N, C-alpha and C positions, 0 to 999 in steps of 0.2 A: 504494500500500500504506500509505503514511503516513496518508492520509485515512481509510482503513478502520480503522486502529489508533486514530486520534483519535475517530472516530465510535463505535467500540465502547466506548471509555472514557466518552465523554460520555453516550451514550444507554442504556448498561446498567450502568455502574459496573465492568465487567469489565476486566481488564488488557489494554491494547492490544498488549502484547508477545505475546499469545497468537495474534495474526493471523500466519499463515505466508505466506511468499512463494510462494503457490500460489493461482491463481484460474481461474475459467472466465468466459467472456463469455456474457451472457444477453440476448437481444433482448426488450425489454419494450414493451408497449402497455397503458397504464393511465391512470386519471384520478386526479388529486390536487388537491383544492380547486377542483374544477370545470374544471380544465385537462387536456387529453389530452396525454400524453407518449408519443412513439415514440422509443425510444433503446436503446442498447446499454449495459448496466451490467456492471461486474466484480463477481463474488461471490467472496469470499476464504474460505479455510478457517482456522478458529481451533481450537486444541486447548488443553485445560486439564488440568493434572496433578491427580491425586487425585480427590476427590469433586466433584460438580457445584457450581460456585460460586453464591453468591446473586446474583441480578440486582437492582440498585438503580438504576433510571433516574434520571439526574441532570439534565443540561442539555438537556431537551426544549423545543422551541419550543411556543408555545400550540397551534399546529395539530397538532404531534406528540402533545401531551398529549391532545388531543381524539380522536385516532385510536388511541391506545395501548389495546390490549385485554388487556394483561397478558402473561404469558409462562408457558411450560411447558417442562420438559425432557422430551421425549417420544421414544419409539421410533418412533411413527407421528405424522405431522403432522395437526393438527386441520383441519377444513374451513375454508375462507375465508382461508388464508394466501396471501401474495403473495410471489413470483409463484405462480400456480396449479401450475406444474411444479417447485416448490421441492424436492420429494423427488428428482426426477431430477437437479437441480443438485447436491444434496448427494451423490448417488451418483457423479456425475462427479468431484466434488472429492475424494472419498475413494477412488476406484477408479483413475483415470487416473494412470499413472506419469509424473511430470515432475520 
């Protein structure tokens, strides 16, 4: 959870304290920089009080800057997000009582 909090702050400028102690495991099969990864990742839930905060990416690596396509606060996820089943991951995070 600490890594998720740190990454949220570094990559979005959003407060890491918004990451809750609630996650789901997601099996991933994806390519990054020409390498195939088969792994299980933890996806955490973050909640923000009030209005949607501004995202200000900060400490992105050169590769991350090249892959960054912007951001949106959306009720429906746009095409091409990773993982493709992200909507289901969000549903599990916000539905499952834990």
